C-alpha positions in Angstrom: -14.5 -197.0 -100.4 -14.2 -194.6 -103.3 -17.4 -192.5 -103.1 -19.3 -193.5 -100.0 -18.3 -192.4 -96.5 -19.0 -194.1 -93.2 -20.8 -191.0 -92.0 -23.2 -191.2 -95.1 -23.7 -194.9 -94.4 -24.5 -194.4 -90.7 -26.9 -191.6 -91.6 -28.6 -193.9 -94.1 -29.1 -196.7 -91.7 -29.8 -194.4 -88.8 -26.9 -195.4 -86.7 -25.2 -193.1 -84.2 -21.9 -191.7 -85.6 -20.0 -192.6 -82.5 -21.1 -196.3 -82.6 -18.0 -198.0 -84.1 -18.6 -201.7 -83.4 -19.8 -202.4 -86.9 -17.6 -200.1 -88.9 -15.7 -202.9 -90.6 -19.0 -204.5 -91.7 -20.4 -201.2 -92.9 -17.2 -200.6 -94.9 -17.5 -204.1 -96.5 -21.2 -203.3 -97.4 -20.1 -199.9 -98.8 -17.4 -201.3 -101.0 -19.7 -204.0 -102.3 -22.5 -201.5 -103.0 -20.1 -199.2 -104.9 -18.8 -202.1 -107.0 -22.4 -203.3 -107.7 -23.5 -199.8 -108.8 -20.5 -199.4 -111.1 -20.9 -203.0 -112.5 -24.6 -202.3 -113.2 -23.6 -199.2 -115.1 -20.8 -201.0 -116.9 -18.2 -198.4 -115.9 -15.4 -197.8 -113.4 -15.0 -195.1 -110.7 -12.3 -193.4 -112.8 -14.6 -193.3 -115.9 -17.4 -191.8 -113.8 -15.1 -189.1 -112.5 -13.7 -188.4 -116.0 -17.2 -188.1 -117.5 -19.0 -186.2 -114.7 -16.3 -184.7 -112.6 -17.7 -186.4 -109.5 -20.0 -189.3 -108.7 -23.5 -188.2 -109.5 -25.9 -188.1 -106.5 -28.3 -190.7 -107.9 -25.4 -193.3 -108.0 -24.5 -192.4 -104.4 -28.1 -192.8 -103.4 -28.4 -196.1 -105.1 -25.3 -197.4 -103.4 -26.6 -196.2 -100.0 -29.9 -198.1 -100.7 -27.9 -201.3 -101.3 -25.9 -200.8 -98.1 -29.2 -200.3 -96.1 -30.7 -203.4 -97.7 -27.5 -205.5 -96.9 -27.5 -204.2 -93.3 -31.2 -204.9 -92.7 -31.2 -208.3 -94.5 -28.1 -210.1 -93.4 -29.4 -213.6 -94.0 -29.3 -215.5 -97.3 -32.5 -215.3 -99.3 -34.9 -218.3 -98.9 -38.4 -219.1 -100.0 -39.7 -217.8 -96.7 -37.5 -214.6 -96.7 -37.5 -213.2 -100.2 -36.4 -209.5 -100.6 -35.5 -207.5 -103.7 -33.6 -204.3 -104.3 -36.2 -201.5 -104.4 -37.5 -200.6 -107.8 -36.2 -197.0 -107.2 -32.7 -198.4 -107.6 -33.3 -199.0 -111.3 -34.5 -195.4 -111.8 -31.4 -194.0 -110.1 -28.8 -196.0 -112.1 -30.5 -196.3 -115.5 -29.4 -192.9 -116.8 -25.8 -193.8 -116.1 -25.8 -197.3 -117.6 -23.5 -197.9 -120.5 -24.2 -200.3 -123.4 -21.8 -203.0 -124.0 -21.2 -205.4 -126.9 -20.3 -208.3 -124.6 -23.1 -209.9 -122.7 -22.2 -212.0 -119.7 -18.4 -212.0 -120.2 -15.5 -210.0 -121.6 -14.6 -212.5 -124.3 -13.6 -210.6 -127.4 -14.7 -213.6 -129.5 -18.3 -213.4 -128.3 -20.4 -213.3 -131.4 -23.5 -211.2 -130.7 -24.1 -210.0 -134.3 -23.4 -206.4 -133.4 -26.2 -206.2 -130.8 -25.7 -204.1 -127.7 -26.7 -205.3 -124.3 -27.1 -203.6 -121.0 -25.5 -205.4 -118.1 -28.2 -205.2 -115.5 
């Protein structure tokens, strides 16, 4: 993980720090949450550090929210069990989102008539 720590994750999900049985699972959730936040913002960890000097707290909070959601809802979504990322997530990451000229892929030949799209 680049910007989350296991101690932050355990505090978020209210797990005792000395309970280590699920550390590998929590690390997987943490890495996935970091990647998701950076993908939503159309940026990389290195670019965030270059621009802000550190990872802004709203992005850390958004990633922790995703970890908590993943930990609490381990099953695939079905019609009977439909959950969403909390709306607060959008408010946390929106100020850090970058506009991109490619929507849906990184194909340089993508003809979008100069429009800019936000990858959310």
